[in-house]
N, C-alpha and C positions, 0 to 999 in steps of 0.2 A: 327162175331163169339163170341160164349157165353163163358164165362171163366169157366174152369173146376174145379178151387179151388185154394187154397193159399199154397205155398209150402214154408217151413223155412227150413235150415240147419245152424248149427253152430259147432264151434270147441272150447273146454273149455280147458284151461290150468292152471296147478298150483292147481288141485283139491285134495281133501283128498283121499289119496289112499286107506283107509280103507271102505271107501263108495262105491269106483270103484270097489272094489273087492268083493262086497256082493251081491250075486245076489237075495237072499230074499228082502233085503231093495230096491233094483233097482226095482223089480217087483212092490213093494208097491207105489215107485215114478212114475213110468210109471201110474199106475191106479190113482194117484192123478193128474198127468198132463193132462190125458184124461177128468177129471172130470173138472179142470180149463178151459180147452179148449172148452168144452161143446160137446164134442163127445160121440159116443157110443163104448166100449169094447166088442169085439168078443170074443178074445183070446190073451193070450201071449205065446209066445215061446223062450226060453232062452237056452244059453249054458254058463256053466262056463269052462274057460279054465284051463289047468294046466302049469304053476304052478299058473299064474293069468291072470285076464282080464274077462270080461264076454260080451256076445252079446245078447241084447235082441229086438225082433220085436212083436209088439202089432198090431194086426188086428184090424181096426176101420169099422165100418159101412161106414165112411165118407173116409177111405183109411188107413194110417197107421203111425207109430211112429218106429224108431229104434235107438237104443243107442248102441255104441261100446265103450268099456273102456280099457284103457291102464294104470293102476295104478301105473306100475314101473315108468312111467312118469308124472302121474297125469292129464292124457289128456282123453278127451271124444269125440267122434263124435257124433252129433244128426242129425236127419233127420225125419222131422215132415209135412207130406202132408195130407190134408182134403178139402173136398168139402163143400158146403152147407154153414151155417153160423158159422161152427167152427172157433175157433181161435188159430190156430198153434203156432202163436207168444206167447201167453200165455203159453201154454206148455212148451215152450221152457225156458221161463223166471221163471217158476216154477221149474225145474230142476236146473238152474242154482241158483236160491236162496239156494235150498237145497247142492248143491254140491261145493259151494262157491268158482268159481273159481279166481286165482288172475288176470287171463285175458281171454276175450273170444270175439270170432266175430259170429255175426249172419247175414245171410241175407235172405231175404224173397221175394218171387215173385209170381205173378200171372201166373198161367197156363192157 
């Protein structure tokens, strides 16, 4: 059976709440993560919650990246799935570098 791609999920804790509540900055961060992964961005859809929090989904030629933030707790949930030669783990590591969590866990698996 042929592998479909690589799927990585991560939870980040203790992140800067001002970054996690900045929709514009998070969109730029997704664009950077797409480039780092070697993927092709099709579109970003996002929603800023009131009073806080942001959800973003990037549609990729190779699949998707999603981010959901809880600024009040400093937490982020990430999901990156790509097919082909892309590197979803590098996308997540780029996001981790920028939001600078005090703790995180990441799991990657082949689909």
